[in-house]
C-alpha angles and dihedrals in degrees: 000000000000113000126207092255089053090053093049093048092050090048088053090052091049091048090055093050089051094050088053087059097247097130093162094057091042089054092052089050090050090051090049090049090053090051091054093046091051089054091063129082091248104050099169116118120241117228093262092055090051092052093052088049087057093047093056093046099248094129096157089066097058115116101223092195093065100026124106117256089252092058092042089054090052088052089053091051091054094048114115136178110255099174096275133107093258124045119245128234110231124206116241097261092052087050089053093055094044090052092055093050092046087053087059097250124142111238137194109196131195112192139147124276092254095049096102101236094168091063087062092052093048092047093050091052093046095049103034099036096209121198100224125021123180118196117187116196128178098240141033088235090061091043089057092046091052092045092054092054095043093046092054092054107031113017089105089062106027139044104236110216125193104152135063104246107055127116117240121245131204091278123026141182110192119196122180148112116282095260090067094052096078089069091067105035092098094034099058112079090197142345121224093198134003114206120193114188117202090008090171083085088077085078119090087221091068106030114015096174102049104022095094090052091051091049092049092050091047090053098044094044090039088065090066098035119106089192138017130208115185122185136198141148129242100003114148099183141359117221115233110276142152093243096068095028110142093019126121112234116214118187105197114192088180113139124193091187133032131226130224116196135197118199095207095166088076093068096060111126117236092239094053120084115232097247094053091045092050091048093049092048095047090053089050091053096049087046093052094044123248097182121226104000138191110204111201113209104164097216142046090247086055092053089053091049094049096042091051092053092045093046092052095049104039126078120225110276119242090237124133087191095060094037089057091046089051092051091048090052093050090048096049104026102028141251091278094062106106095209092073089064096041095054091059088061091049092257124134133178134218123185109147095249101073119107105279093238090058093051091047093048092051094048089051091049089048090058092049117095093230096034132084119342099190133039114192113201153167121222088293090091090067097040106059113359129080103208130130133201140199090238140021122200118201102210094168136017094213136092105205109315095338132071117256118253124233091260091057091043091055090052093052097051088039085076088071113096133023133215112262090357111056108016089175119043119201124220123196115190118200093172131039113271123222120275115270114262137157114259113231110193113222117190106193124197105234121194093245086065096042095050092052092059124106103243090211094050111016095161093221136055113279131187124227092261090056092050088052091052091050091051094043089052092049090049092050094050092047089049089052099041107016128250097275097048095045094050091046092055110029096088097046107118093236091052095045093051093052117091111255090232091055093041090057092050092053092046092051093048093050093044095051097040122031086190095062124142091042112250092354092163088067089074086079092058126096090223097090093189087072089061093073103093095046092047091045091056094046095046089052093062089048086056090220107177097223099049097154094046094047093048093050092048092048090054091047100046095057086091089052094123093054094041128064119230088254094056089045089054092051091050096053103028095092089055089062097261118140135197088263090051090052090056094044095046095047090056092047093051096046094051120012098033097039093048093054093046088052089056092048093051093050094052095040091053090052097046095040109026091181093057121107118273110233096181090119089060090050092050092050097046091046086062095046088251090293125120106278097242091050090054094048092047088053089057086058091052103265111130116235090234091065093045089054091058 
């Protein structure tokens, strides 16, 4: 237990560090001191501690009941309206960012996970009262999380929009992934501020598949934006590029929690294989107690390995909450679904492919005192969920087949610690992390982004070669489809969101073969087995590696509203389709596949006006063959089984 003399001695040490000008180190020492004080019976802060909290800029941590009047006054100065009944005290780095935004500047910010970037957004909206705000986020899960926060604070003033078919009101806050942005580009007269969360994903180095779509939406929305606010973690430098031109880059190394790390992999005996060592160490950790823990595995196979170890070495928790959740899972997903057994032991999983309601329920249970203790995950936990833990365990140093880079590693361990709850986050490394390096963000200008631009109003600086590429692409599409058809369809949202390279493939296929996709008319039929040929042709141009399995699932899932997940699994399991496949395929069908079929239908109707219109199939597939409202509610976290009742 920390005694008064110990506190004074620690404060003296911190004061000396401050006098030496090392404020970052002093801040870490203050946070560690708060952690130790909060572990005592008397966890109030003496006046001297409050003063040091103020000196290092951690103003939200000040105890106003024991602080001096000068320190209380500073807290009042840093209070801002964030849309709630009571104003919120910002720390000094948050105030610095907010000041830039209130001055009308466009800002790109790199800051740690625990920085509290959302407070800055909310304060800006509450103070400036903008008319139209657009917030781009990388995942639907993060869009829902943001929507919940924004609705709680601003729904009485703004229409909060998260889907593509909602009419605008007088004042709007739009929150969605970049793919949905194209539906509103022509509808929004102007944008007061464009906010892009996790904007590093605009780089092909971090998101090869979706980066071009994010860049295109940033450019098109940026044309109408009076101001831009881009956010990312752990970026040291942004290479000069046209996408962030004119923006102020702020690199904030301001931590509100500290991390203590243990490199356990170094203690592996030479005569013990790595897998046995990791298993033994993980069991030791859970037996000694590491609190709420995120366990990063990097792969689906890793999730299976870790959950098996935990399941064998943990007793059932005495938790009515988890017992009820387990019963619900068995009833709705079936007795073969492994998660029903895991949750009884306090174990959850997160892999980015689960039904969104399942992911959200588990995140909620992880934050409950008598809920889940361990969340075993792939990189999905850092890509679309804002949750923190007392501990992070690095089971693997890979992300899929490749080793994680230092940037990803920092994002993973940044989940350890949480303001006011876990001042000190603990990180246990069972495999060697990547070497430390400074991350330089490079935003390239791929052809799929260039070709989409309007040559008369590109919105960003182009060179002569890029203007030539735009014109050449226009000429190619006009040659394929004709001037009238191309100009009629080129601004349709589904066409605009499609990569030009894919759009050209589709146009060429349809132009040269009026019967492509094979037996396309059958997509209107109730006999789903007749869909096979058309779906096979379409999946082929998408180059999906499990064509046969995906096609079989797409035919089977059309009865998804009538069947339970348990019944669907029993229908497809003999074809080698697992529960995890069901989650993955459903997401692929409802977005990737339905988006491409929508484009095919638009062009097909224009080239061959007498051909059948398969828009109804597109509509059903885009909603995973569920009623639209049910699919949307599940995005918000309400399980389809409850909606069905």
